[in-house]
C-alpha positions in Angstrom: -15.2 15.6 -1.5 -12.7 12.9 -2.5 -12.9 10.2 0.3 -9.2 9.8 0.1 -8.8 13.4 1.2 -9.5 12.1 4.8 -6.2 10.4 4.9 -4.0 11.3 7.9 -0.6 9.8 8.6 -0.2 8.0 12.0 2.4 9.9 13.9 5.6 8.0 14.3 4.9 5.4 11.6 7.1 5.5 8.5 5.6 2.8 6.3 2.1 1.2 6.3 1.9 -2.1 4.3 -1.3 -4.0 3.8 -1.5 -7.8 3.1 -4.5 -9.1 1.4 -5.7 -12.1 -0.7 -9.3 -11.7 -1.8 -10.2 -15.0 -0.2 -9.5 -17.0 3.0 -7.4 -20.0 3.5 -4.3 -19.0 1.5 -2.1 -18.2 4.6 -2.4 -14.5 4.6 -2.1 -14.1 8.4 0.8 -16.6 8.5 2.6 -14.5 5.9 1.9 -11.3 7.7 3.2 -12.4 11.1 6.3 -14.1 9.7 7.1 -11.1 7.4 6.8 -8.9 10.5 9.3 -11.1 12.4 11.7 -11.2 9.5 11.7 -7.4 9.2 12.2 -7.2 13.0 15.2 -9.5 12.7 16.7 -7.1 10.2 16.7 -4.3 12.7 13.3 -2.7 11.9 10.7 -1.5 14.4 7.5 -3.3 13.4 3.9 -3.3 14.5 1.1 -5.7 13.5 -2.5 -4.7 13.1 -5.1 -7.5 12.7 -7.8 -5.8 10.7 -9.9 -9.0 10.5 -12.6 -7.8 12.9 -14.8 -10.9 12.4 -12.1 -13.5 12.5 -9.0 -12.2 14.3 -6.2 -14.8 14.4 -3.3 -12.6 15.6 -3.7 -13.4 19.3 -3.4 -17.2 18.8 -0.6 -17.0 16.2 1.5 -14.7 18.4 0.9 -16.6 21.7 -1.2 -13.9 23.3 -4.6 -15.5 23.8 -6.5 -14.0 26.7 -4.3 -11.0 26.9 -5.7 -7.5 27.3 -4.0 -4.3 26.4 -3.5 -1.7 29.0 -4.8 1.9 28.9 -2.5 4.8 29.6 -4.2 6.9 32.2 -2.5 10.1 31.0 -3.9 10.2 27.5 -6.3 7.2 27.4 -4.4 5.6 24.6 -4.3 1.8 24.2 -0.9 0.2 24.8 -0.3 -2.5 22.1 0.8 -5.8 23.4 4.4 -6.9 22.6 5.4 -10.4 21.5 8.6 -11.5 19.7 9.7 -7.9 19.7 6.6 -6.8 17.7 3.8 -4.4 18.8 0.4 -6.0 18.3 -3.2 -4.9 18.2 -6.3 -7.0 17.4 -10.0 -7.1 18.1 -9.1 -10.5 19.5 -7.5 -8.7 22.5 -10.7 -6.8 23.2 -13.4 -9.6 23.0 -13.5 -13.2 23.9 -12.2 -15.6 21.1 -15.6 -17.3 20.8 -17.6 -14.0 20.7 -19.1 -13.2 17.2 -18.8 -9.6 16.1 -22.2 -8.9 14.5 -21.3 -5.4 13.2 -22.4 -3.3 10.3 -20.1 -0.9 8.3 -20.2 2.2 10.6 -19.0 0.2 13.6 -16.2 -1.3 11.5 -15.1 2.2 10.5 -15.1 3.4 14.1 -13.0 0.4 15.2 -10.4 0.9 12.5 -10.2 4.6 13.4 -9.5 3.7 17.0 -6.9 1.2 16.0 -5.1 4.0 14.0 -5.7 7.0 16.3 -6.2 5.6 19.9 -3.3 3.1 20.0 0.1 4.3 21.2 2.1 2.7 18.4 5.2 4.8 19.2 8.0 4.9 16.6 7.7 2.2 13.9 9.5 1.6 10.6 6.7 -0.6 9.4 3.1 -1.2 10.4 1.8 -4.4 8.7 -2.0 -4.7 8.4 -3.5 -8.1 8.0 -6.7 -7.5 6.0 -9.7 -9.8 6.1 -10.7 -11.9 3.1 -12.7 -10.2 0.4 -12.7 -6.7 -1.1 -15.1 -4.9 1.3 -15.4 -2.3 3.9 -12.2 -2.8 5.9 -9.8 -2.4 2.9 -11.6 0.7 1.7 -11.7 2.2 5.2 -7.9 1.6 5.6 -7.2 3.3 2.3 -9.4 6.3 3.2 -8.0 6.8 6.7 -4.3 6.4 6.3 -1.7 6.7 3.5 -0.7 3.2 2.6 2.7 2.7 1.1 2.0 -0.6 -0.6 0.1 -3.9 -0.8 1.1 -7.5 -0.9 -1.3 -10.1 -2.3 -1.1 -13.7 -1.2 -2.1 -16.5 -3.6 -1.8 -20.3 -3.7 -0.9 -22.0 -7.0 -4.3 -23.1 -8.3 -6.6 -21.0 -10.5 -9.5 -20.9 -7.9 -7.2 -18.8 -5.7 -5.9 -16.7 -8.6 -9.4 -15.6 -9.5 -9.8 -14.0 -6.0 -6.2 -12.6 -6.0 -7.0 -10.8 -9.3 -10.0 -9.2 -7.5 -7.7 -8.1 -4.6 -5.2 -6.6 -7.1 -8.0 -4.8 -8.9 -9.3 -3.5 -5.6 -5.9 -2.0 -4.6 -5.8 -0.3 -8.0 -9.2 1.2 -7.5 -8.4 2.5 -4.0 -5.0 3.9 -5.1 -2.8 1.6 -3.1 0.5 0.7 -4.9 0.9 -3.1 -5.5 4.3 -4.3 -4.4 3.8 -7.8 -5.7 2.4 -11.2 -5.1 3.5 -14.0 -2.8 2.9 -17.6 -3.9 2.2 -19.5 -0.7 2.2 -23.3 -0.3 3.9 -23.3 -3.8 5.4 -26.8 -3.3 6.2 -29.5 -0.7 9.4 -31.3 -0.1 9.4 -34.4 2.1 13.1 -33.9 2.8 15.5 -31.1 1.9 17.0 -33.3 -0.8 13.6 -34.5 -2.2 12.1 -33.2 -5.5 9.4 -30.6 -4.9 5.8 -31.8 -5.2 2.8 -29.8 -6.1 0.0 -29.9 -3.5 -2.4 -28.0 -5.8 -3.1 -28.1 -9.5 -0.6 -25.7 -11.1 -2.7 -22.9 -12.5 -2.0 -19.8 -14.6 -0.5 -17.6 -11.8 3.0 -17.3 -13.3 1.8 -16.6 -16.8 -0.7 -14.0 -15.6 1.8 -12.2 -13.5 4.3 -12.1 -16.3 1.6 -10.8 -18.7 0.7 -8.0 -16.3 4.3 -7.3 -15.3 3.5 -7.9 -11.6 6.5 -9.2 -9.6 6.4 -12.4 -7.7 8.0 -11.5 -4.4 8.4 -15.0 -3.0 7.6 -18.7 -3.5 7.0 -20.2 0.0 6.8 -23.9 0.4 4.2 -25.9 2.4 5.9 -26.9 5.6 4.1 -28.7 8.5 6.1 -26.7 11.0 4.5 -23.5 9.8 1.1 -24.7 11.1 2.6 -26.2 14.3 4.5 -23.0 15.1 1.4 -20.9 14.5 -0.7 -23.1 16.9 2.1 -22.8 19.5 2.1 -19.0 19.1 5.7 -18.8 17.9 6.0 -17.9 14.1 8.3 -20.2 12.1 10.7 -17.4 11.5 11.4 -17.5 15.3 10.9 -21.2 16.0 12.8 -22.6 13.0 15.0 -19.8 11.7 17.1 -22.0 9.5 14.2 -23.6 7.7 13.6 -23.0 4.0 10.3 -21.2 4.8 12.0 -18.9 7.3 14.7 -18.1 4.7 11.9 -17.3 2.2 10.4 -14.8 4.6 13.8 -13.2 5.1 14.1 -12.8 1.3 10.6 -11.4 1.2 11.5 -8.8 3.9 14.4 -7.7 1.7 11.9 -6.4 -0.9 10.6 -3.9 1.6 13.9 -2.6 2.8 
């Protein structure tokens, strides 16, 4: 039996988009939450699923630390939390932030199935799934359980990040998930809006590699200190600084999905 024959759509959800990177520290969760906000600001109904079971960051980044989802007594479905007009679900809402999840594969599979089938997502135009680093169980489980409309890979400019981004791209190819393109995060830094852009990382082979393989670069997002400050405050920069260059970049990124 083909493992992808198990796929079942989630009732009410039109598009499922996964965001991955192959490694940590490149801003994948930051891109996910801000892209979700940008889509919402364009009139879309959006949900956010934090699939990083071991290191969930969605509760802190969306200002929902310590919040617990309600259970509907009629159908026992979990009611996703709502912040910034987005529906949210994360393992971080179910366990303490400091509690380590020491789980093997079967428990991960069950958790993801519950996030898909036992959460009352309602009607959504987009469900964005923030994948954990690496190319392991969670990404494969998502692809086996639900039809995924596309994947976005996040990469920073240097080759050490590109190496892992290539692995993520290869993984999506293997599990039959269409690649929408790559986002270059922290591509440059400008001290002032008028200043010349500066590279924070060694400029690697990302652009050449993408051109060779005919993979679109969906956005170049700058490094901006307010991104981190906004995430710590639980208000994504698209909402806290909507006129910033970074927020405008996320708005343009959202256009690629519409």
